[in-house]
C-alpha positions as CSV (number, residue, x, y, z in Angstrom):
1,M,-1.3,-3.9,-21.9
2,T,-1.2,-2.4,-18.4
3,Q,2.2,-2.1,-16.8
4,L,1.7,-2.5,-13.0
5,L,4.3,-2.0,-10.3
6,I,3.5,-3.6,-7.0
7,V,5.7,-2.4,-4.1
8,T,5.7,-4.5,-0.8
9,A,7.8,-3.9,2.3
10,V,9.3,-7.3,2.8
11,E,10.0,-10.5,1.0
12,P,7.2,-12.6,2.6
13,E,4.7,-10.0,1.3
14,R,6.4,-10.1,-2.2
15,D,6.2,-13.9,-2.2
16,A,2.5,-13.8,-1.3
17,V,1.8,-11.3,-4.1
18,C,3.6,-13.7,-6.5
19,R,2.0,-16.9,-5.1
20,H,-0.6,-17.3,-7.9
21,L,1.5,-15.5,-10.6
22,D,3.9,-17.3,-13.0
23,A,6.7,-14.9,-11.9
24,R,10.3,-14.9,-12.9
25,G,13.2,-13.1,-11.3
26,D,14.7,-10.1,-13.1
27,L,16.5,-6.8,-12.4
28,L,15.1,-3.3,-12.7
29,G,18.1,-1.1,-12.6
30,W,20.0,-2.4,-9.5
31,Q,16.9,-3.8,-7.8
32,A,15.8,-7.4,-7.8
33,V,12.2,-7.8,-8.9
34,S,9.7,-10.5,-9.9
35,V,7.9,-10.1,-13.2
36,A,4.8,-11.9,-14.4
37,D,2.6,-11.6,-17.5
38,T,-1.1,-11.7,-16.5
39,P,-4.5,-11.1,-18.1
40,L,-4.2,-7.6,-16.5
41,G,-0.9,-7.0,-18.2
42,R,2.7,-7.1,-17.0
43,V,3.1,-7.1,-13.2
44,T,6.5,-6.1,-11.6
45,V,6.8,-6.9,-7.9
46,L,9.4,-5.2,-5.7
47,A,10.2,-5.6,-2.0
48,G,11.1,-2.0,-1.4
49,G,11.9,-2.0,2.4
50,V,10.1,-1.1,5.6
51,G,8.9,2.5,6.2
52,P,8.2,5.5,4.1
53,A,11.8,6.5,3.4
54,A,12.9,3.1,2.1
55,S,9.7,2.6,0.1
56,A,9.9,6.1,-1.5
57,A,13.6,5.5,-2.5
58,S,12.9,2.1,-4.0
59,T,9.8,3.1,-5.8
60,A,11.5,6.2,-7.3
61,A,14.4,4.1,-8.5
62,A,12.0,1.6,-10.1
63,L,10.0,4.3,-11.9
64,A,13.2,6.0,-13.1
65,N,14.5,2.7,-14.5
66,A,11.3,1.7,-16.3
67,G,12.8,2.9,-19.6
68,S,10.6,2.8,-22.7
69,T,7.8,0.9,-21.0
70,P,6.7,3.2,-18.1
71,F,4.4,1.9,-15.4
72,D,0.7,2.8,-15.7
73,L,0.0,2.3,-12.0
74,V,1.9,1.9,-8.8
75,L,0.3,-0.2,-6.1
76,S,1.5,-0.2,-2.5
77,A,0.5,-3.7,-1.2
78,G,1.0,-5.8,1.9
79,I,-0.4,-6.6,5.3
80,A,-1.6,-4.1,7.8
81,G,-3.4,-3.3,11.0
82,G,-7.1,-2.8,10.6
83,F,-9.6,-0.2,12.0
84,D,-13.0,-2.1,12.2
85,V,-11.7,-4.6,9.6
86,E,-11.1,-8.1,10.9
87,P,-8.0,-10.2,10.2
88,G,-8.2,-11.6,6.7
89,G,-10.1,-8.6,5.4
90,V,-9.0,-6.4,2.5
91,V,-8.8,-2.6,2.2
92,S,-8.6,-0.5,-0.9
93,A,-7.4,3.0,-0.2
94,T,-9.5,6.0,-1.2
95,Q,-6.6,8.2,0.0
96,I,-3.2,7.5,1.4
97,V,-2.4,9.6,4.5
98,F,1.0,10.2,6.2
99,A,-0.7,10.3,9.6
100,D,2.2,11.2,11.9
101,L,4.0,13.7,9.6
102,G,3.6,17.0,11.4
103,A,4.2,18.6,14.8
104,E,2.9,18.4,18.3
105,T,1.4,21.8,19.2
106,P,0.6,20.4,22.0
107,G,-2.1,18.7,20.0
108,F,-1.2,17.7,16.5
109,E,-0.9,19.7,13.2
110,S,-0.2,17.9,10.0
111,A,2.5,18.9,7.6
112,S,-0.1,20.4,5.2
113,E,-1.7,22.3,8.0
114,L,1.7,23.7,8.8
115,G,2.3,24.7,5.2
116,F,5.1,22.1,4.7
117,G,3.7,20.2,1.7
118,H,1.6,17.1,1.2
119,D,0.7,14.5,3.7
120,T,-2.4,13.2,1.9
121,Y,-2.4,11.5,-1.5
122,P,-5.8,10.9,-3.2
123,V,-6.4,7.7,-5.1
124,S,-8.4,7.9,-8.3
125,P,-12.0,6.9,-7.3
126,Q,-12.3,4.7,-10.3
127,I,-9.1,2.8,-9.5
128,A,-10.0,2.5,-5.8
129,A,-13.5,1.2,-6.6
130,E,-12.2,-1.2,-9.2
131,L,-9.7,-2.7,-6.8
132,A,-12.3,-3.0,-4.1
133,Q,-14.8,-4.7,-6.5
134,R,-12.2,-7.2,-7.7
135,T,-10.8,-8.1,-4.3
136,R,-14.0,-7.6,-2.2
137,A,-12.3,-4.9,-0.2
138,R,-13.5,-2.2,2.1
139,L,-12.9,1.3,0.9
140,G,-11.4,4.0,3.2
141,S,-8.2,5.9,4.1
142,V,-5.0,3.9,4.7
143,L,-2.7,5.6,7.2
144,T,1.0,5.6,6.9
145,V,2.9,5.8,10.2
146,S,6.6,5.7,11.1
147,T,5.8,4.2,14.4
148,V,3.2,1.4,14.5
149,T,0.3,2.1,16.9
150,G,0.6,0.0,20.1
151,T,-1.9,1.4,22.6
152,A,-5.6,2.0,22.7
153,A,-5.0,5.7,23.3
154,T,-2.9,6.2,20.2
155,A,-5.5,4.2,18.2
156,A,-8.2,6.5,19.4
157,L,-6.2,9.6,18.5
158,R,-5.6,8.2,15.0
159,R,-9.2,7.3,14.5
160,G,-10.3,10.7,15.9
161,R,-8.3,12.5,13.2
162,H,-9.2,10.1,10.4
163,P,-12.7,8.7,11.0
164,D,-12.7,6.9,7.6
165,A,-9.4,5.1,8.3
166,R,-9.6,1.4,7.5
167,A,-6.0,0.3,7.8
168,E,-2.6,1.4,9.2
169,A,0.8,0.5,7.6
170,M,4.2,2.0,7.1
171,E,4.9,2.4,3.4
172,G,2.0,3.8,1.4
173,A,2.8,7.5,1.7
174,G,6.4,6.8,0.6
175,V,5.3,4.9,-2.5
176,A,2.7,7.6,-3.2
177,A,5.2,10.4,-2.9
178,A,7.5,8.7,-5.5
179,A,4.6,8.0,-7.8
180,V,3.2,11.5,-7.7
181,A,6.7,12.9,-8.4
182,A,6.8,10.7,-11.5
183,Q,3.2,11.6,-12.5
184,T,2.1,8.0,-12.2
185,P,-1.3,7.0,-10.7
186,V,-1.0,5.3,-7.3
187,A,-3.2,3.0,-5.2
188,E,-2.9,1.0,-2.0
189,L,-4.2,-2.5,-1.2
190,R,-3.9,-4.0,2.3
191,T,-4.9,-7.2,3.9
192,I,-5.5,-7.2,7.7
193,S,-3.4,-9.2,10.1
194,N,-4.6,-7.6,13.4
195,L,-6.7,-4.8,14.8
196,V,-5.0,-1.4,15.4
197,G,-4.6,-1.0,19.2
198,P,-2.6,-2.5,22.1
199,R,0.3,-4.5,20.8
200,D,-0.7,-8.2,21.3
201,R,1.3,-10.6,19.2
202,S,-0.9,-13.5,20.2
203,S,-3.8,-11.9,18.2
204,W,-1.8,-11.5,15.0
205,R,-3.0,-13.5,12.1
206,I,-0.1,-13.0,9.7
207,P,-0.4,-16.3,7.7
208,Q,-4.1,-15.5,7.2
209,A,-3.3,-12.0,6.0
210,L,-0.7,-13.3,3.6
211,D,-3.1,-15.8,2.2
212,A,-5.6,-13.0,1.7
213,L,-3.0,-10.9,0.0
214,A,-2.2,-13.7,-2.4
215,A,-5.9,-14.2,-3.3
216,A,-6.4,-10.4,-3.7
217,V,-3.6,-10.1,-6.2
218,R,-4.8,-13.2,-8.1
219,D,-8.3,-11.7,-8.4
220,L,-6.9,-8.2,-9.2
221,T,-4.8,-9.5,-12.1
222,S,-7.4,-11.9,-13.5
223,T,-8.8,-9.4,-16.1
224,P,-7.6,-6.3,-18.0
225,L,-7.6,-3.0,-16.1
226,E,-8.3,0.3,-17.6
227,I,-6.5,3.2,-15.9
228,R,-8.2,6.5,-16.0
């Protein structure tokens, strides 16, 4: 039976993930979680906080407290901005990229280009493709940023550096860093609430994105999943 840890940022995302699951409240160490037994296996859902630091700390604590039943897969999940993916669409990450970790030079050099470690976390092609098939998701990079894009200029810069980017969010790289440190496979699944670009709240479709997230997790957990 697969042990799946799903990490969202905030409670509304957690609640959407659990909408179609028969979840019960529990504690994992000091953290409140929701737990459900599904055809895929046992699913533990954690609202780990906003941003890469909070998500890394929460994910690391959850993995450390798993005890005798370690997690087989960690999934960063939630809503996001989309690159060429319309609101309500789903994205399965082929890689998770910490897109603004680096230095202005006056251009931009990533942390890895500077020799300061990792800013890109590959996702197993088998896992990424399986998630995409089950949830009818687009495949591509999911960018993690500490400051959400709010202008067309910044969106163009992000897309110029990452032509295969499909979504932008704030937690995936933190979740991935914790999972990699614990030698646990990681993936990211995002549903789109708005297009990446000028910050226009009137264009946001958050309820639609949360509905899509609930449906994606329902479909993801409907059959067993082989991790390899």
